[in-house]
One Martini backbone bead per residue (centre of mass of N, CA, C, O) as a GRO file, in nm:
protein
  139
    1MET     BB    1  -7.170   6.390   1.112
    2ILE     BB    2  -7.468   6.315   1.009
    3GLY     BB    3  -7.719   6.489   1.226
    4GLY     BB    4  -7.613   6.656   1.468
    5THR     BB    5  -7.742   6.929   1.395
    6GLY     BB    6  -8.033   6.830   1.375
    7LEU     BB    7  -8.062   6.735   1.666
    8GLY     BB    8  -7.999   7.008   1.791
    9PHE     BB    9  -8.227   7.165   1.657
   10VAL     BB   10  -8.466   7.002   1.764
   11GLY     BB   11  -8.391   7.013   2.070
   12GLN     BB   12  -8.389   7.336   2.100
   13GLN     BB   13  -8.706   7.376   2.087
   14PHE     BB   14  -8.733   7.250   2.409
   15LEU     BB   15  -8.510   7.469   2.504
   16ALA     BB   16  -8.297   7.662   2.642
   17ALA     BB   17  -8.012   7.821   2.548
   18GLY     BB   18  -7.853   7.782   2.813
   19VAL     BB   19  -7.882   7.475   2.827
   20ALA     BB   20  -7.753   7.417   2.554
   21ALA     BB   21  -7.476   7.539   2.630
   22ILE     BB   22  -7.413   7.343   2.857
   23ILE     BB   23  -7.426   7.086   2.688
   24PHE     BB   24  -7.212   7.180   2.476
   25SER     BB   25  -6.972   7.196   2.689
   26LEU     BB   26  -6.937   6.869   2.673
   27SER     BB   27  -6.780   6.809   2.410
   28PRO     BB   28  -6.484   6.755   2.513
   29VAL     BB   29  -6.562   6.511   2.684
   30VAL     BB   30  -6.681   6.333   2.462
   31THR     BB   31  -6.431   6.337   2.283
   32ALA     BB   32  -6.238   6.204   2.487
   33VAL     BB   33  -6.390   5.938   2.514
   34LEU     BB   34  -6.393   5.859   2.213
   35ALA     BB   35  -6.086   5.869   2.177
   36TRP     BB   36  -6.020   5.651   2.388
   37ILE     BB   37  -6.178   5.428   2.228
   38LEU     BB   38  -6.076   5.491   1.902
   39LEU     BB   39  -5.779   5.593   2.001
   40PRO     BB   40  -5.493   5.441   2.098
   41ALA     BB   41  -5.308   5.706   2.153
   42GLU     BB   42  -5.544   5.797   2.338
   43ARG     BB   43  -5.498   5.882   2.678
   44LEU     BB   44  -5.593   5.869   3.008
   45ASP     BB   45  -5.565   6.009   3.313
   46GLY     BB   46  -5.651   6.077   3.628
   47ARG     BB   47  -5.759   6.370   3.575
   48ASP     BB   48  -5.933   6.298   3.332
   49TYR     BB   49  -6.136   6.116   3.475
   50LEU     BB   50  -6.236   6.336   3.667
   51GLY     BB   51  -6.337   6.532   3.447
   52VAL     BB   52  -6.542   6.340   3.320
   53LEU     BB   53  -6.711   6.294   3.570
   54PHE     BB   54  -6.786   6.592   3.623
   55GLY     BB   55  -6.921   6.640   3.351
   56PHE     BB   56  -7.151   6.425   3.380
   57VAL     BB   57  -7.265   6.530   3.643
   58GLY     BB   58  -7.336   6.810   3.537
   59ILE     BB   59  -7.536   6.711   3.316
   60ALA     BB   60  -7.726   6.564   3.511
   61VAL     BB   61  -7.812   6.822   3.658
   62VAL     BB   62  -7.935   6.960   3.409
   63ILE     BB   63  -8.130   6.730   3.307
   64ARG     BB   64  -8.282   6.570   3.522
   65PRO     BB   65  -8.372   6.271   3.536
   66ASP     BB   66  -8.715   6.154   3.535
   67PRO     BB   67  -8.897   5.872   3.528
   68ALA     BB   68  -9.184   6.019   3.519
   69SER     BB   69  -9.057   6.239   3.273
   70LEU     BB   70  -8.919   6.122   2.997
   71LEU     BB   71  -9.147   6.254   2.782
   72ASP     BB   72  -9.073   6.527   2.820
   73PRO     BB   73  -8.991   6.773   2.606
   74GLU     BB   74  -8.740   6.881   2.759
   75VAL     BB   75  -8.594   6.611   2.792
   76VAL     BB   76  -8.589   6.536   2.495
   77GLY     BB   77  -8.429   6.786   2.408
   78LYS     BB   78  -8.176   6.726   2.576
   79LEU     BB   79  -8.117   6.448   2.449
   80LEU     BB   80  -8.097   6.542   2.156
   81PHE     BB   81  -7.868   6.745   2.200
   82PHE     BB   82  -7.668   6.540   2.314
   83ALA     BB   83  -7.669   6.360   2.063
   84GLY     BB   84  -7.553   6.577   1.877
   85VAL     BB   85  -7.287   6.614   2.026
   86THR     BB   86  -7.197   6.318   1.993
   87VAL     BB   87  -7.194   6.306   1.682
   88VAL     BB   88  -6.987   6.531   1.640
   89ALA     BB   89  -6.761   6.400   1.808
   90LEU     BB   90  -6.744   6.146   1.636
   91GLY     BB   91  -6.660   6.288   1.377
   92ILE     BB   92  -6.394   6.401   1.482
   93VAL     BB   93  -6.264   6.126   1.553
   94LEU     BB   94  -6.294   5.990   1.272
   95VAL     BB   95  -6.117   6.189   1.120
   96ARG     BB   96  -5.863   6.129   1.281
   97ARG     BB   97  -5.860   5.818   1.224
   98SER     BB   98  -5.835   5.835   0.902
   99GLN     BB   99  -5.587   5.997   0.805
  100THR     BB  100  -5.622   6.225   0.612
  101THR     BB  101  -5.516   6.446   0.335
  102MET     BB  102  -5.738   6.624   0.369
  103PRO     BB  103  -5.837   6.919   0.424
  104VAL     BB  104  -6.025   7.061   0.664
  105PRO     BB  105  -6.202   7.253   0.488
  106ALA     BB  106  -6.301   7.024   0.302
  107ILE     BB  107  -6.439   6.855   0.515
  108THR     BB  108  -6.633   7.075   0.607
  109GLY     BB  109  -6.771   7.116   0.335
  110TRP     BB  110  -6.881   6.828   0.304
  111ALA     BB  111  -7.044   6.827   0.566
  112MET     BB  112  -7.232   7.059   0.480
  113LEU     BB  113  -7.340   6.936   0.220
  114LEU     BB  114  -7.455   6.673   0.365
  115GLY     BB  115  -7.604   6.814   0.621
  116GLY     BB  116  -7.815   7.012   0.508
  117PRO     BB  117  -8.053   6.822   0.424
  118SER     BB  118  -8.096   6.700   0.709
  119THR     BB  119  -8.167   6.968   0.845
  120SER     BB  120  -8.404   7.044   0.664
  121TYR     BB  121  -8.573   6.795   0.723
  122SER     BB  122  -8.590   6.822   1.034
  123ARG     BB  123  -8.727   7.095   1.026
  124SER     BB  124  -8.982   7.018   0.868
  125GLN     BB  125  -9.077   6.806   1.072
  126SER     BB  126  -9.095   6.990   1.326
  127VAL     BB  127  -9.294   7.194   1.212
  128ASN     BB  128  -9.523   6.994   1.150
  129GLN     BB  129  -9.547   6.887   1.438
  130SER     BB  130  -9.609   7.159   1.583
  131ARG     BB  131  -9.870   7.211   1.426
  132ALA     BB  132 -10.021   6.959   1.528
  133PHE     BB  133 -10.007   7.040   1.838
  134ASN     BB  134 -10.155   7.339   1.795
  135ARG     BB  135 -10.414   7.217   1.737
  136HIS     BB  136 -10.739   7.229   1.761
  137PRO     BB  137 -10.984   6.988   1.786
  138CYS     BB  138 -11.219   7.191   1.653
  139GLN     BB  139 -11.062   7.260   1.364
   0.00000   0.00000   0.00000
């Protein structure tokens, strides 16, 4: 899906690379949940439900959402990065659901071709926004 990489890119500007890696490691769990919802042939069993639960509890520990600081840049970055992981996982599941005859490298190529401009745009917006935040009010 277009935009997942861009969301991850923008979100990663506000958090440490290690935290981003931990959030990214939730990708298989998110993919399994989306496949369970969108692909009728993919079903979870008892241990799978437990794994999904532990995965989300783990990510909640890493993100540590605090209602008092929901708009803190680090929390927003974590949520944006998680949204990017979710969009990429959704793209994976939707490609599987489409049952296309197109080879996987061709699908990947088209995704890169279409996703590149959105990533470039999100990067330009985030750079402009960070410049605006770094300006001193007297300048």
